[in-house]
C-alpha positions in Angstrom: 88.1 103.2 86.5 87.7 100.7 89.3 84.8 98.4 89.8 81.6 99.9 91.3 80.6 97.8 94.3 77.3 97.1 95.9 78.8 98.5 99.1 79.6 101.8 97.4 76.1 101.9 95.9 74.5 101.3 99.2 76.6 104.0 100.9 75.5 106.4 98.2 71.8 105.4 98.8 72.2 105.9 102.5 73.5 109.4 101.8 70.6 110.2 99.6 68.1 108.8 102.1 69.7 110.9 104.9 69.6 114.0 102.7 65.9 113.5 101.9 64.7 112.2 105.2 61.2 113.4 105.8 60.6 114.0 102.0 61.1 110.4 100.8 59.6 107.3 102.2 61.9 106.0 105.0 64.0 102.9 104.5 62.1 100.2 106.4 60.6 96.8 105.7 57.2 98.5 105.5 58.3 100.5 102.5 60.2 97.7 100.8 57.2 96.8 98.7 56.8 100.3 97.4 60.5 100.5 96.5 60.1 97.2 94.6 57.1 98.7 92.7 59.2 101.9 91.8 62.0 99.6 90.7 59.6 97.7 88.4 58.5 101.1 86.9 62.2 102.0 86.2 62.7 98.6 84.5 59.7 99.4 82.4 61.4 102.6 81.2 64.5 100.5 80.2 62.2 98.1 78.3 60.4 101.0 76.6 63.7 102.4 75.2 64.7 99.0 73.8 61.2 98.3 72.5 60.8 101.7 70.9 64.2 102.1 69.3 65.5 98.5 69.1 68.4 96.7 70.6 71.1 97.9 68.2 70.1 101.6 68.3 69.9 101.4 72.1 73.6 100.5 72.3 75.0 102.4 69.3 73.2 105.8 69.4 75.2 107.9 71.8 72.3 109.9 73.3 70.0 106.9 73.5 72.6 104.8 75.1 73.1 107.6 77.7 69.4 107.5 78.4 69.4 103.7 78.7 72.3 103.7 81.1 70.6 106.5 83.2 67.5 104.4 83.5 69.6 101.3 84.5 71.1 103.5 87.2 67.6 104.3 88.4 66.9 100.6 88.6 70.0 100.0 90.6 69.2 102.9 93.0 65.8 101.3 93.8 67.4 97.8 93.9 69.8 99.1 96.6 66.9 100.8 98.4 65.1 97.4 98.5 68.2 95.8 99.9 68.4 98.5 102.6 64.7 98.2 103.4 65.1 94.5 104.1 68.6 94.7 105.7 70.3 92.6 103.0 74.1 93.1 103.1 76.4 92.9 100.1 78.0 89.9 101.7 74.7 88.1 102.2 73.8 88.9 98.5 77.2 87.6 97.4 76.8 84.3 99.2 73.3 83.8 97.8 74.4 84.8 94.3 77.4 82.5 94.3 75.2 79.6 95.5 72.6 80.3 92.7 75.5 80.6 90.2 76.8 77.1 91.2 73.2 75.7 91.0 72.8 77.1 87.5 76.3 75.9 86.4 75.3 72.3 87.2 71.6 72.5 86.2 71.8 70.9 82.8 
């Protein structure tokens, strides 16, 4: 399997947004805050799995791991919606991420 890129995720999100236009909140700066709140809710579901079942079981129990990965996918879907809401491109994110990486590599 090849790497799964942010560009691929964003294209998939755009397809979902097109399909549910009129049923879901539109992608716009005005709804970015709501998308962030939904993403935090999904992060809470990830945390609940780990908190309830423990780290080791979350990664070794096949069904629980499947649920954990599904919740992480939900987080990434909202994450990509947030990027779309604020017009953040994969290249822009990459540049910022690389800069932050370099800062952290030389921090201590």
